[in-house]
N, C-alpha and C positions, 0 to 999 in steps of 0.2 A: 459446591465448595471445591476449589482447586486442590490438586494433589501433586506432590513432588516425589518421584520414585526414590527409594533408598539407594544409597551408594552400593553398586554391585561388587561382588567378589571378582578379583582378577581372573579372567578366563582366557582360553585360547582365542587367537585372532578371529578364526572363522566361526567360532561359537556353534559348531555343529551344523553349519549351513552349507557344507561343501557340495550338497546336491544342487545348489543353485549356480547359475552361470557366473563365473568370475567377473565377466564384463559388467554385470549389474551390481554385485556385492562390492567390488573394489572400485567402481566408478570408471572403468576403462571405456573409452569411446567405442561405439559400434555403429556401423552404417544403418543397421535396422535391427529392431528387436523381434525375434521370431516368436511365433505363437507358442512353441514348445518352451522357449526361454522364459516367456512371461508366465506361462502356466507354472513353471518351477518357482518363480518368484511368489506367486499367489499361494502355492503349497507351503512354502517356508514362512509366509506371513501369517498363516492361520494359527490362531492361538497366541499371537504376540500382542503386547500392549504398546501403544504409541502414546507417549507423553508429548502433546502438542502445546508448545508455549506460544500463546497468541493473545494479542491485545484484547482486553475485556471491557472496554469503555462504552459499549453499545449493547443494549438489550437485543437488538435485531441480530447483530453478529454473534452474540452468545447463543441465541436460539438457533441460528443457522448451524453453528458448529455442533450443537447438541443433536440436530437433525442428521448431520453427517455421521456423528457417532453411531446413531441407530442404524443407519444404512450400511456402514462398513462392518458393523457387528453382524447384521442379518446376511449380508452378501458374501463376506470374506472371513468371518470369524475373528475379526480384529477388535480389541478393546481400545477405544480412543478416549483418552483423558485430556480434557481442556485444562491446561495449567494457565490460569488467568494472570496476565501481567499488565503493567501500566507502561513500561518502557522496554523496548527490545534491547536497548543498550545493556540492560541488566543481564539479559541472557547471553549476550556476547561476552560480557565480563566473566560469567560463570563458566562458559566453555573455555575461555582463555585460561582461567585458573585450573581447570581440569587438565588442559594440555601441559601447563607448567608442572602439574603434579604427576605427569607421565601416564595419564589414563589413555588407553588405546581403544581401538574399535570394540564396541560392546561394553564399555565401562563408563559411559556417560550418563547424564541425567536428563538429557534433552534428545528426543527422537526427531522432532519436526519443529520448525520455528517459522512464524509469519514474519516476513522480513522484506526490506528493500533499502535502497539508498546507501547512506554512509555506513549502516550496520552490515549490509552485505559486503560492501567494499572492504571493511575492516576484516571480516571473517575470511573473505577470499584472499586478501593480502597476507594474512597471518597463518594460512593453512589450517583453518578451523572448520573447513567444509568437506563433506563426503562428496565424491563425484569425480568426473561428470556423470550424470545419470538422467537428467530431466528430459533430454530429447530422445532417450530410449523408451520413454513411456508410450504405450500404444495410442493414447488419446492426444499426444502432442501433435500428431499429424493434423488435428482439427484446429490448432491454434492459428490465428491470423498474423503470422510473422511478417507478412508483406505489408498489410494495411495498418498494423500496430507494431511498428519496429521496436517499441520499448519492451516488448515481450522477450527480446533478446539483448536488450541494452538497458541497464539499470543505472540511472543517474550518470549516463555516459560511461559506465563501466560494463564491458561485455560480460554476459552471464556465463558463457562457455559451458552451458549445461549444468551449472552448479546450483541452480534454483529453478523451480517450475512456476510459471505464471498461473494466477488464478483469479485476478480481478483487475479492472482498469479504474483510473481516477483522473479527473481533470479539474483544475481550479475553476470554480463556478460561484456566482453571486446570486443572492435571492433577496427579494423585497416584496412588501405588500403594495400592489399596484395602486391601491387607494391612496397611499401616502407618497409614492414615488412613481409618477407616470412616465418619466423620461430617464431611465436608468443610465448611469455612466458606461461608456463603451471603451474606456481606456483608463490607465492609471492617472493620466493628466486630467481627464474628465472627472475622475473621482476626486482629485484635489480641488477642482473648481466647485464641485458639489459641496465638499466639506467647508470651503470658504463661504458658500452661500447659506449653509445650514450648520453653523458651528455647534459642536457638541453632540452631533447625531450620527457620527461615524467613528468606528474604531476597529481594531483587530486584536487577536489574542497576544498576550505577552510571550515573547520568545523565551525558552526554546520549544514552546508548544508547536506542534507540527504545522498547524494551520497558520499560526503567526509567522513561522519561518517561510512558509509557502507564499504568504502575502508579500514578504520582503523580497523573496526570489522573483516573484512576478514583476515587481517594480524593477529589480535588477535586470531581468531579461529585456524589458521594454526600454530601459534607459542606457544600458551599457554601450559605449562607443564602438566596441568590437565584440559583438555577441559570440563570434566564433571562439574567442578565447575562453568562454565559459565552459566549453566542452572539454577542455584540457585540465589536467591537475593544476591546482591553484599555485601561483608563485607570489612572492611579495610584490613584485612589480605589477603583475596583472591585477592583484587585489586592489592596489592603490589606484590604478588607472581606471578600472572598470567599475569600481564602487563609488567613485567621487560623485557622479550625478545621482546615485542612489541616496547617499547621505544628505545631499542638498535637498532632494525631493522629500525625504522623511522629515527633515527639519522644517521645511515649509508646511508640511501637512500637520505636524504635531500640535501646534497651538489651536487648531480647529477641531481636534479630536475630542471625544468624550473625556470629560474632566481635564481638558487642555493637555492631554497626553501625559499627565502626571501619574496616571494609573492605567493599567490595561487589564481586561478580563483574563481569567485563567485559561479559558479554552473556547473553542468554537461553539460548543453547546450553550455557554453563557451568553455569547454574542447573539446567537439565534433567539434565545429567550428574550433578550432585551429588544430585539427587532420585533418579535411577536407581541411584546407589551407596548410597542410604540415608542420606546425610549430611543431606539436607534432606527435609522432609515433602511439599513441593509445588513446582511450577514454573509459570511463566506463559508464555503464547503469544498471538499475535494471529491464529492460524489454528486455528479450531475442530476441524480434522481432523488437526492435527499429531501428537497422540498415536496416532491410528489409523494414520497413516503410519509412525511409528516402530515400532509393534507389528508392522505388516506387514513391515517391514524387519528385524525381530527385534533391534532395538536397545533396545526396551522390552518388558517382560513383558506378557502379555495381561490381567493384573490391574490395569493402569493405567486410570484413568477420567478423563474430562474433564467439566467443568461450568462454568456461569456463575452469577453472583449472581442471586438470586430477582427483584430489582427491575430487573435489566438491567445490561449492561456496555457500555462504549464500543465503538462499531463505526464503520468507515469503508470507503470504496472506494479502491482504488489504480488509477491511471490511466497512460496514456501521453500525452505532449504533444510537439509539434513546435516547436522554436525558430524565432524569426522569420526567421533567416537560413539555414535548412536547405538543403543542396545538393540533397536528393532528397525534397522535400515530397510529390510525387505518390506515390512508392513508400512513403514513411512512412505515408501514408493507407491504402494498400492493405494494408500490414502490420497497421495498427490495425484495419481492417475484418476481416481474417482472424482476429485475436485475438478478435473478437466472434462468429465463426462457431460453430454448435453443435458441430462436430467439435473445434475448438480449445478451447472452453469445457469440453466433456465430458472431454477428456483432462486438462485442468488440474485439474478437480474430482476425478478418479480418484486415490485415495490411492496407487495403484501408481506414479503419475507425479509427483504433487505434492500433491493434496488441497486445492487453493485453491478456496473456494466461488464459484459462478458468479454473474455479474451478470445473467444472462438470466432472463426470465419463461418458465418451462417450459410454461406454459399457452398461450404463443404459438407453440409448436413443434408440428409434426406428430408423429404417433405414432412413426415411425422415428427422428426426431431426439430425442424424449423418451427413447426406449429406450437412447440412448447414455449417459444419466445413471443410474447405479445407484441403486436405491431400498432395497436391503437394508441395515439398520444393521450397522455393523462394530464390533468391539471397539475401545474407546478413543474412539469418537465421542460427542459431546454428545447425551444422550438426550432432554433437555427444553430446547431452546434458549430463552434468556431474551430479553426485549425488547432492542433495540439502542438505546443511548443516544447522542445526538449528541456529536461531538467539540466541545470548546471552540473558539472562533475561533482561527485559526492564529496570531494575534498574541499569544496567551497563552503559547506554547511557550517563547520565548526568556527572558522574565522568570521563568517557573517554573524553568527549568533553572539560570539564574544564581543565583536565591535558594536553590535546593536545594544548589548547590555551595558557596555561602557558609556554609550551615548544616552541611553534612555532610562537607566535604572539608578535610583539614588538622587 
């Protein structure tokens, strides 16, 4: 059961942590974190409780976070409490309200938050984040910042060390090969399939994250000037770049499940409808989800996963520390643990989660690389496609509002 910490009494800014390096506590940039500095962080973290506000919509992710809790307790003496949430925007609003009430460092109710996209952009813009701190973490040196540039760029917003990466995602489709032997390799091919198989394709209702990603995938493929999507949205850009998108969705709609008059609530519902044979395909943002479901015997081994030939949207998900966290030292230690080869390998293992790693395996020693399985498994993407960048975070709200205006009611 999730817990929320009681509102703390007003305390001094440093909270008795003056033995720790100011560069880490106050988020000032450092070229490198020394071993002595990090040891001081770990000493200050011991005995602290971290209230980690994290999405709780998956049994696998919840179990993984519980495993993390056992590890940081045993290794660092940190109590980790998973505050289970459905929408990160609620956390942003809570921290925003705490800032409006004048709560300073050490007086917040959130120590760590699972975040990315428009929620990160809002917290960064409004001064709701502690930092920069992420690139001071000892394990950050293992992150594949060159091969996975979204580890430093969140929905076209530079992270600037204000959040630490801990997992990768890419828009992926899945289908039972017994029912769909020639899967569509683009949004236009998906439209052609829907026309030939009416009622057997759909996507989640926005603002469900997967539904929004489906719409953004179409936007990225169809926009006349894709480069504009990396910039903050303007009225002119919104009108010019989304015109082909709305035309596409209107052409698709009458061929969708229930003629597009209703949409499933989430990706899990779509996946179940695919498993039941009601739909031909499902979507996910985890390339290993089908393999995970096959291993758990919730999907048959004939299910395949694929991505579009010219690429699909991908991003990184992160953890961030609010500006007023009570346990900023311990939150940093937890974030550093999440970047450890052991934690990343367990998360990438489909038996536990199947979330792709942010690490560069070439930076690891042979024993650490061996933690990451190399044998392809049923349901995994056989030929990964290029990762296409997310539109700037500011595009999300207007896209969702306009979709709702056109598709709801």
